[in-house]
Each structure stands twice: as structure tokens, then as C-alpha cells.
C-alpha positions as a Markdown table, in Angstrom:
| # | Residue | x | y | z |
|---|---|---|---|---|
| 1 | Unk | 28.6 | 27.3 | 96.0 |
| 2 | Unk | 25.7 | 25.8 | 94.4 |
| 3 | Unk | 24.8 | 25.4 | 90.5 |
| 4 | Unk | 22.0 | 27.9 | 91.5 |
| 5 | Unk | 24.8 | 30.4 | 92.3 |
| 6 | Unk | 26.5 | 30.0 | 88.9 |
| 7 | Unk | 24.0 | 31.5 | 86.6 |
| 8 | Unk | 24.1 | 33.7 | 83.4 |
| 9 | Unk | 27.4 | 33.3 | 83.0 |
| 10 | Unk | 28.9 | 34.5 | 86.2 |
| 11 | Unk | 30.4 | 32.4 | 88.8 |
| 12 | Unk | 32.1 | 34.2 | 92.3 |
| 13 | Unk | 31.3 | 37.0 | 90.7 |
| 14 | Unk | 33.9 | 36.5 | 87.7 |
| 15 | Unk | 32.4 | 36.3 | 84.0 |
| 16 | Unk | 33.0 | 33.3 | 81.8 |
| 17 | Unk | 31.9 | 31.8 | 78.6 |
| 18 | Unk | 30.4 | 28.5 | 78.1 |
| 19 | Unk | 33.0 | 25.3 | 77.9 |
| 20 | Unk | 31.3 | 22.6 | 76.8 |
| 21 | Unk | 33.1 | 18.8 | 75.9 |
| 22 | Unk | 31.1 | 17.2 | 73.6 |
| 23 | Unk | 31.5 | 14.1 | 71.8 |
| 24 | Unk | 29.1 | 12.8 | 69.6 |
| 25 | Unk | 31.2 | 10.4 | 67.2 |
| 26 | Unk | 29.8 | 7.6 | 69.4 |
| 27 | Unk | 26.8 | 8.2 | 71.1 |
| 28 | Unk | 23.8 | 6.1 | 71.1 |
| 29 | Unk | 20.2 | 6.8 | 71.3 |
| 30 | Unk | 18.9 | 4.7 | 73.8 |
| 31 | Unk | 15.7 | 5.3 | 72.9 |
| 32 | Unk | 16.1 | 3.2 | 69.9 |
| 33 | Unk | 16.4 | 0.0 | 72.0 |
| 34 | Unk | 13.7 | 0.4 | 74.4 |
| 35 | Unk | 9.9 | 0.7 | 73.8 |
| 36 | Unk | 7.5 | 2.9 | 75.2 |
| 37 | Unk | 7.2 | 0.7 | 78.5 |
| 38 | Unk | 11.0 | 0.7 | 79.2 |
| 39 | Unk | 13.0 | 3.1 | 81.4 |
| 40 | Unk | 15.7 | 3.9 | 79.0 |
| 41 | Unk | 18.4 | 4.0 | 82.0 |
| 42 | Unk | 17.8 | 0.4 | 82.1 |
| 43 | Unk | 19.3 | -0.4 | 78.5 |
| 44 | Unk | 22.8 | -2.1 | 78.7 |
| 45 | Unk | 24.9 | -3.3 | 76.1 |
| 46 | Unk | 27.5 | -6.2 | 75.9 |
| 47 | Unk | 31.0 | -5.9 | 74.3 |
| 48 | Unk | 33.4 | -3.4 | 73.1 |
| 49 | Unk | 32.7 | 0.0 | 71.6 |
| 50 | Unk | 35.9 | 1.5 | 71.5 |
| 51 | Unk | 39.9 | 1.3 | 71.1 |
| 52 | Unk | 41.2 | -0.9 | 74.3 |
| 53 | Unk | 42.4 | 2.5 | 76.3 |
| 54 | Unk | 39.6 | 3.7 | 76.3 |
| 55 | Unk | 37.2 | 1.1 | 77.4 |
| 56 | Unk | 35.2 | 1.8 | 80.4 |
| 57 | Unk | 35.6 | -0.4 | 83.6 |
| 58 | Unk | 32.8 | -2.2 | 83.4 |
| 59 | Unk | 33.9 | -3.5 | 79.7 |
| 60 | Unk | 37.4 | -4.5 | 81.0 |
| 61 | Unk | 35.5 | -6.7 | 83.2 |
| 62 | Unk | 33.1 | -7.9 | 80.5 |
| 63 | Unk | 30.0 | -6.8 | 82.1 |
| 64 | Unk | 27.0 | -5.1 | 80.6 |
| 65 | Unk | 27.4 | -1.3 | 80.0 |
| 66 | Unk | 25.3 | 1.7 | 79.8 |
| 67 | Unk | 26.2 | 5.4 | 81.1 |
| 68 | Unk | 29.3 | 3.6 | 82.4 |
| 69 | Unk | 31.0 | 4.7 | 79.5 |
| 70 | Unk | 29.8 | 8.4 | 79.6 |
| 71 | Unk | 31.0 | 8.1 | 83.4 |
| 72 | Unk | 34.4 | 7.2 | 81.8 |
| 73 | Unk | 34.8 | 9.5 | 79.0 |
| 74 | Unk | 34.0 | 12.2 | 81.7 |
| 75 | Unk | 37.4 | 10.7 | 83.9 |
| 76 | Unk | 39.3 | 10.8 | 81.2 |
| 77 | Unk | 38.4 | 14.5 | 80.0 |
| 78 | Unk | 39.2 | 15.8 | 83.6 |
| 79 | Unk | 42.7 | 13.7 | 83.3 |
| 80 | Unk | 43.9 | 15.7 | 80.2 |
| 81 | Unk | 42.8 | 19.0 | 82.0 |
| 82 | Unk | 44.7 | 18.0 | 84.8 |
| 83 | Unk | 47.7 | 16.0 | 83.1 |
| 84 | Unk | 47.8 | 16.8 | 79.8 |
| 85 | Unk | 47.8 | 13.1 | 78.8 |
| 86 | Unk | 45.0 | 10.4 | 77.9 |
| 87 | Unk | 44.5 | 8.6 | 80.9 |
| 88 | Unk | 45.3 | 5.0 | 81.8 |
| 89 | Unk | 43.8 | 3.1 | 84.8 |
| 90 | Unk | 45.2 | 0.0 | 86.3 |
| 91 | Unk | 44.2 | -1.9 | 89.4 |
| 92 | Unk | 45.3 | -0.6 | 93.1 |
| 93 | Unk | 46.8 | -2.6 | 96.1 |
| 94 | Unk | 43.2 | -2.5 | 97.2 |
| 95 | Unk | 41.7 | -3.9 | 94.3 |
| 96 | Unk | 40.1 | -0.8 | 92.8 |
| 97 | Unk | 40.5 | 0.8 | 89.8 |
| 98 | Unk | 43.0 | 4.2 | 90.0 |
| 99 | Unk | 44.8 | 6.1 | 87.2 |
| 100 | Unk | 48.5 | 4.9 | 86.4 |
| 101 | Unk | 49.3 | 8.9 | 86.9 |
| 102 | Unk | 49.0 | 10.2 | 90.3 |
| 103 | Unk | 47.5 | 13.5 | 91.5 |
| 104 | Unk | 49.9 | 16.5 | 93.0 |
| 105 | Unk | 49.8 | 17.5 | 96.1 |
| 106 | Unk | 49.0 | 20.8 | 95.5 |
| 107 | Unk | 46.1 | 19.8 | 93.5 |
| 108 | Unk | 43.7 | 18.9 | 96.4 |
| 109 | Unk | 45.0 | 15.2 | 95.9 |
| 110 | Unk | 42.1 | 14.0 | 98.3 |
| 111 | Unk | 39.3 | 15.3 | 96.8 |
| 112 | Unk | 40.6 | 13.9 | 93.0 |
| 113 | Unk | 41.8 | 10.7 | 94.2 |
| 114 | Unk | 37.7 | 10.2 | 95.9 |
| 115 | Unk | 36.0 | 11.1 | 92.6 |
| 116 | Unk | 38.1 | 9.3 | 90.1 |
| 117 | Unk | 38.1 | 6.2 | 92.9 |
| 118 | Unk | 34.4 | 6.6 | 92.8 |
| 119 | Unk | 33.4 | 7.3 | 89.7 |
| 120 | Unk | 35.9 | 4.6 | 88.3 |
| 121 | Unk | 34.9 | 1.9 | 90.7 |
| 122 | Unk | 31.1 | 2.8 | 90.8 |
| 123 | Unk | 28.9 | -0.5 | 88.8 |
| 124 | Unk | 31.3 | -2.8 | 91.3 |
| 125 | Unk | 30.1 | -0.6 | 94.6 |
| 126 | Unk | 26.6 | -0.5 | 93.7 |
| 127 | Unk | 26.0 | -3.5 | 91.1 |
| 128 | Unk | 25.0 | -1.2 | 88.6 |
| 129 | Unk | 21.7 | -0.3 | 90.1 |
| 130 | Unk | 19.8 | 2.7 | 88.9 |
| 131 | Unk | 19.3 | 4.1 | 92.1 |
| 132 | Unk | 22.5 | 3.3 | 93.7 |
| 133 | Unk | 24.5 | 5.2 | 90.8 |
| 134 | Unk | 22.1 | 8.0 | 91.2 |
| 135 | Unk | 22.4 | 8.5 | 95.1 |
| 136 | Unk | 26.5 | 7.7 | 94.2 |
| 137 | Unk | 26.7 | 10.3 | 91.9 |
| 138 | Unk | 24.4 | 12.9 | 93.7 |
| 139 | Unk | 26.5 | 12.6 | 97.5 |
| 140 | Unk | 29.7 | 12.8 | 94.9 |
| 141 | Unk | 28.0 | 16.5 | 93.6 |
| 142 | Unk | 27.1 | 17.3 | 97.3 |
| 143 | Unk | 31.0 | 16.9 | 98.2 |
| 144 | Unk | 32.4 | 18.7 | 94.9 |
| 145 | Unk | 29.7 | 21.7 | 95.7 |
| 146 | Unk | 30.7 | 21.6 | 99.5 |
| 147 | Unk | 34.4 | 21.9 | 98.2 |
| 148 | Unk | 33.7 | 24.7 | 96.0 |
| 149 | Unk | 31.9 | 26.6 | 98.8 |
| 150 | Unk | 34.9 | 26.1 | 101.0 |
| 151 | Unk | 37.3 | 27.6 | 98.5 |
| 152 | Unk | 35.2 | 30.0 | 96.7 |
| 153 | Unk | 37.6 | 33.3 | 97.9 |
| 154 | Unk | 40.9 | 31.4 | 96.3 |
| 155 | Unk | 38.7 | 30.3 | 93.4 |
| 156 | Unk | 37.7 | 33.8 | 92.4 |
| 157 | Unk | 40.9 | 35.4 | 92.6 |
| 158 | Unk | 42.2 | 32.0 | 89.8 |
| 159 | Unk | 39.0 | 32.4 | 87.7 |
| 160 | Unk | 39.7 | 36.4 | 87.7 |
| 161 | Unk | 43.2 | 35.5 | 87.1 |
| 162 | Unk | 42.3 | 33.1 | 84.0 |
| 163 | Unk | 39.7 | 35.7 | 82.8 |
| 164 | Unk | 42.7 | 37.7 | 82.0 |
| 165 | Unk | 45.0 | 35.1 | 80.3 |
| 166 | Unk | 42.5 | 34.1 | 77.7 |
| 167 | Unk | 40.9 | 35.9 | 74.6 |
| 168 | Unk | 37.9 | 37.9 | 75.1 |
| 169 | Unk | 36.5 | 36.0 | 72.0 |
| 170 | Unk | 37.7 | 33.6 | 68.5 |
| 171 | Unk | 38.9 | 36.8 | 67.0 |
| 172 | Unk | 41.5 | 37.9 | 69.7 |
| 173 | Unk | 42.8 | 34.4 | 69.1 |
| 174 | Unk | 46.1 | 34.9 | 67.5 |
């Protein structure tokens, strides 16, 4: 399954509504920090911009950050959806950042470990270069897409089951 196969609110034959997780409470308009000749992807910041437990890895390491905080925010959101709790991270045995709470084996543990391991340690691996960051994210996206294609039948089953559990519109919420 690719993005092209999930269009018009239908994925794997299951109709769905859009789910969007957005928090513009701390959004930064990067165009305000660059001129017409600069690439906004090269704009970086130094220091902390949030509470200790919400600081991305580059903030914790005292390095300049930019999109790192967005990637970390996505991981925090996924962690809450999986575990129901906020994500705490620590350095693992191999000096890589990992979530404190482990993934259950029936959650496709290897895939989640790869996603979290790659995204939490992206800048330490790639040196925060724009091209390598984009390449790493693209490779990870292809891996996730491949997994979804391989699991399409069971995904279709679970999506249909979930659709029956959820209210169709806001008025049906009790």
C-alpha cells in the first residue's frame, strides 16, 4: 500500500475520516528567520524551547536544532497512541537513544524499534545534513510502506473492525 493507494478517504477498501494531530502552540515560522536567498531548511536554533521531557535529542545534546523537534513530536504522538503515556527516552547499551517503555512483541516490535531508533538517533547518525536527513526519512517511509503492503489483508480486517467501533460523526458521540 502506498500513499497513492490511500486516497479519497478509502484505504484497503475501508472508508475513514481524516485524523490530524496538530499543535501550533509552539510553531515557528522559519521564513521569519531567513532571507530570500537562504533555504529555510538550513535555519537552526540553539537552546531549549520546552519542558525537559519534551526536549528533542539535539536539545538534550546542546546542539543546534530545527526539524528535530518536529520528528520528536511525531514520535511522542505515536508513543502516546501505542502506550497511552508520554514518551521518556534514555541512552541504551549501544549509546543510542531509546524509549524507556519497551514495545510489546505482538506490536511488530522490530518495526517500531527501527522507527524509533532511526528517528531518535537521526542527527547523530547523519550529522544533520539536509540530504542525508531526507534520504533517511525516505528510506524509513519506504520500509513502512513495504510493511503495510505485506500486512494489507490483516490491516483491512482491523480497520473494518475499528470502523464499526467508532461513531460515524460527532453527533453520535455520547
